[in-house]
C-alpha positions in Angstrom: 69.2 93.4 102.6 71.0 96.7 102.4 74.8 96.6 102.9 76.0 98.9 105.7 77.5 102.2 104.5 81.1 103.2 105.1 80.1 105.5 107.9 78.0 102.8 109.6 80.9 100.4 109.4 83.4 103.0 110.6 81.2 103.7 113.7 81.0 100.0 114.5 84.7 99.6 114.3 85.3 102.7 116.3 83.6 101.1 119.2 85.7 98.0 118.8 88.9 100.0 118.8 88.6 101.6 122.3 91.7 101.2 124.4 94.0 100.8 121.4 96.8 102.9 122.8 96.7 101.3 126.2 97.0 97.9 124.5 99.8 99.2 122.4 101.8 100.3 125.4 101.3 96.8 127.0 102.3 95.1 123.8 105.4 97.2 123.3 106.5 96.4 126.9 106.1 92.7 126.7 106.6 91.5 123.1 110.3 91.0 123.8 109.3 88.0 126.0 107.1 86.4 123.3 108.4 83.6 121.2 107.2 84.7 117.8 106.5 81.7 115.5 106.6 83.8 112.3 108.8 82.6 109.5 110.6 85.7 108.2 111.4 86.3 104.5 114.1 88.8 104.8 115.2 90.6 101.7 117.8 93.3 102.4 116.3 95.9 104.6 118.0 98.7 102.6 115.8 99.0 99.5 117.2 97.4 96.4 116.9 100.5 94.4 119.6 102.3 96.3 122.5 103.5 94.1 125.7 105.4 94.6 124.2 108.2 92.5 121.2 108.4 94.8 123.4 108.6 97.9 125.5 111.3 96.3 122.4 113.3 95.3 121.1 113.1 98.9 124.4 114.5 100.2 124.6 117.2 97.6 121.0 118.3 97.9 120.0 118.1 94.2 116.3 118.2 93.5 114.8 115.3 91.5 112.6 115.8 88.5 110.5 112.8 89.5 110.1 111.2 93.0 108.7 107.8 93.8 105.7 107.4 96.1 106.3 105.2 99.2 104.1 103.5 101.8 105.8 102.6 105.1 105.0 101.1 108.4 105.6 103.6 111.2 105.6 101.1 114.1 104.0 101.6 117.5 104.0 105.0 119.3 107.4 106.8 119.6 109.4 103.6 119.5 112.7 104.8 118.0 113.2 107.7 120.5 112.3 106.4 124.0 113.2 103.4 126.1 110.1 101.2 126.2 111.6 98.8 128.7 111.8 95.7 126.5 113.0 94.5 123.1 110.3 94.6 120.4 110.8 92.2 117.5 111.6 93.7 114.1 112.3 97.2 115.2 116.0 97.1 114.4 115.2 96.0 110.8 112.5 98.7 110.5 114.9 101.4 111.8 117.5 100.3 109.3 115.0 100.4 106.4 113.6 103.9 107.3 117.0 105.5 108.0 118.2 104.2 104.6 115.3 105.6 102.6 116.9 109.0 101.6 119.8 107.3 99.9 117.4 105.3 97.7 115.8 108.5 96.3 116.9 109.9 92.9 117.7 113.2 94.7 116.8 115.1 97.8 113.0 115.9 97.7 111.8 119.4 97.3 109.1 118.6 99.9 107.6 115.7 101.8 103.8 115.2 101.5 102.9 112.8 104.2 99.5 111.0 104.4 99.4 109.8 108.0 97.0 107.2 109.4 96.5 109.5 112.3 94.6 112.3 110.7 91.1 112.2 109.3 88.8 115.0 108.1 85.5 115.2 106.2 87.4 116.3 103.0 91.1 116.1 102.2 92.8 118.7 104.5 96.3 120.1 104.3 98.6 121.3 107.0 99.5 124.8 106.0 101.6 126.2 108.8 105.1 127.4 107.7 106.4 126.1 111.1 104.3 123.1 112.2 104.2 122.3 115.9 104.5 118.8 117.3 101.4 116.8 118.0 101.9 114.0 120.6 98.9 112.0 119.6 99.5 109.1 122.0 99.1 108.4 125.7 100.7 106.2 128.4 104.3 106.5 127.2 107.3 107.8 129.3 107.6 111.6 129.9 110.4 112.0 127.3 107.9 110.8 124.6 106.3 114.3 124.9 109.6 116.2 124.5 110.5 114.8 121.0 111.2 117.5 118.5 111.5 117.5 114.7 111.6 121.2 113.7 111.2 120.9 110.0 109.6 123.8 108.1 106.2 123.5 106.4 105.7 124.1 102.7 102.8 126.5 102.2 103.7 127.1 98.6 103.5 123.4 97.8 100.2 123.2 99.7 98.8 125.7 97.1 100.0 123.4 94.4 98.4 120.4 96.0 95.1 122.2 96.2 95.4 123.2 92.6 95.8 119.6 91.3 93.1 118.3 93.6 90.8 121.0 92.3 91.6 120.1 88.7 90.4 116.6 89.6 87.2 118.0 91.1 88.3 117.1 94.6 87.4 119.7 97.3 90.1 120.4 99.9 90.7 122.5 103.0 93.6 123.8 105.0 94.5 123.6 108.7 96.9 126.4 109.9 97.4 124.9 113.4 97.8 121.2 112.8 101.1 119.7 113.9 103.2 116.7 113.0 101.6 113.6 114.5 103.6 110.5 115.3 102.7 108.9 112.0 104.8 111.6 110.4 107.6 112.5 112.9 108.5 108.9 113.8 109.3 108.3 110.1 110.7 111.6 109.0 112.9 112.0 112.1 114.6 108.7 111.2 114.9 109.7 107.5 116.1 113.3 108.1 117.4 113.5 111.7 119.5 116.7 111.3 119.4 120.0 109.5 118.8 120.9 106.7 115.3 119.4 107.1 113.1 118.8 104.1 110.0 121.0 104.1 107.2 118.8 105.2 103.4 118.9 105.4 100.6 116.4 105.9 97.4 115.6 104.0 94.5 114.0 105.9 92.6 110.9 105.1 88.9 111.3 104.8 86.6 110.2 107.6 84.5 107.9 105.3 87.6 105.7 104.9 86.6 105.0 101.3 89.5 103.2 99.5 88.4 104.3 96.1 88.3 107.9 97.2 91.9 107.4 98.5 93.0 106.1 95.1 91.4 109.1 93.3 93.2 111.5 95.6 96.4 109.7 94.9 95.9 109.9 91.2 95.3 113.6 91.4 98.5 114.1 93.4 100.6 112.2 90.8 101.8 115.3 88.9 103.5 116.6 92.0 106.1 113.8 91.8 107.5 115.5 88.7 108.0 118.6 90.8 110.2 116.9 93.3 107.5 116.1 95.9 107.9 112.8 97.7 104.5 111.4 98.6 104.9 109.3 101.7 102.1 107.2 103.1 102.6 106.3 106.8 100.6 103.5 108.3 100.9 99.8 109.1 99.8 96.9 106.9 98.7 95.1 110.1 96.8 97.1 112.7 94.7 95.3 115.2 95.3 96.3 118.7 93.6 93.3 120.2 95.7 91.2 117.9 98.9 92.8 119.3 97.6 92.0 122.8 97.0 88.4 121.8 100.5 88.0 120.5 101.8 89.4 123.8 99.9 86.6 125.6 101.4 84.0 123.3 98.5 83.5 120.9 99.8 82.7 117.4 96.5 83.3 115.5 97.2 87.0 114.8 100.6 86.0 113.4 98.9 83.6 111.0 96.3 86.1 110.0 99.0 88.7 109.3 100.9 86.2 107.2 97.8 85.5 105.0 97.0 89.1 104.5 100.7 90.0 103.9 100.9 87.4 101.2 97.8 88.6 99.5 99.0 92.2 99.7 102.4 91.4 98.2 100.7 89.4 95.4 98.3 92.3 94.8 101.2 94.8 94.6 102.9 92.7 92.0 100.0 93.1 89.5 99.8 95.6 86.7 98.4 98.9 87.9 94.7 98.6 86.9 94.4 95.1 88.4 96.4 96.2 91.5 94.2 99.2 92.2 91.0 97.2 91.7 92.1 94.6 94.3 93.2 97.4 96.7 89.7 99.0 96.4 88.2 95.6 97.3 90.7 94.8 100.0 88.0 93.6 102.4 87.8 90.5 100.3 91.4 89.5 101.1 92.2 86.6 103.5 92.0 87.7 107.1 91.3 91.3 106.0 89.2 92.3 109.0 91.3 90.3 111.4 94.2 92.5 110.4 92.3 95.8 110.0 89.2 96.0 112.2 89.4 99.7 111.2 91.4 100.5 108.0 92.9 103.9 108.6 96.5 102.4 108.8 96.0 100.6 105.4 94.5 103.5 103.5 97.7 105.6 103.0 98.8 102.7 100.8 95.8 103.4 98.5 96.8 107.0 98.2 100.4 106.0 97.3 99.1 103.4 94.8 96.9 106.0 93.1 99.9 108.4 92.9 102.0 105.6 91.6 100.0 105.5 88.4 101.3 102.9 86.0 104.6 102.5 87.8 105.3 99.0 89.1 105.4 98.4 92.8 108.2 96.8 94.8 108.1 95.6 98.4 111.7 96.3 99.7 110.7 95.8 103.3 108.8 92.7 104.4 109.4 91.5 107.9 107.8 90.8 111.3 107.3 93.9 113.5 105.8 93.5 117.0 105.3 89.8 116.1 103.2 90.3 112.9 104.0 90.5 109.2 104.1 93.9 107.6 105.5 95.5 104.5 106.5 98.7 102.8 105.7 99.5 99.1 107.5 101.7 96.6 106.0 102.9 93.4 108.5 104.3 90.8 
């Protein structure tokens, strides 16, 4: 029997994901009342690679010769900047981790290249505006959610460099002159760089086929940009099942257990040497509880781009915690 294609599976999962934002709003509003039965393994929320030199470089604005590549969870909606009416488990720890990221870098990045879970196109597409607008790609949140600003400049000259390295890898690309910062970007970057001078920032889309091997190839093509001071940042969530969040809200522990199984597999995978790691990531659907954690994989795939750009660098997981009741992690390469 023929296996379904990526596009067929994507269409099926699209139908299953209707109402995701509405469920998220409900989950954010009520998770504070849920007793979360999730054992936490809490390493320090500030990444262990932080050094006094890194903090000094950040303050002084020096540009690194080589940046890491980092995959982070961006949480639910505009959580750091609006009052959602209830406590949400794990957000204090996530905020501490994200705000501490700049001090862990070897120096201030020349530019931020963000691969957000919230942008898909047929081919890899780059935001090319010199002054990107805001894109409030959510609904059902308080009015102030639609007034958040993060006025960072774009980086059109770096966009040209990205297109060059993609072309050298025989990867077609496109540009979008009007695309704005979606919340997968601005939630993270506004915590990292809340004040001027902002780091020039632009986004690169996922591809709508959601092919993990294609994401790894794109990441490998981007790797040389790290030596030019470009920080490649993948923004997603290593657990993303809106029905699961809703079930946790109602007191069901099964999504918590599913997230723990997948999180353990993912951490084990990231601990492997690069070729074995990338092979397992390409076959992520074979992981325990994979589809229970990702009915649709757009929030996982920025990790594949980061892993590809990580090359032979070992991965670390400086953030592993429960957020909104489920286990999630961040991964650093280099």
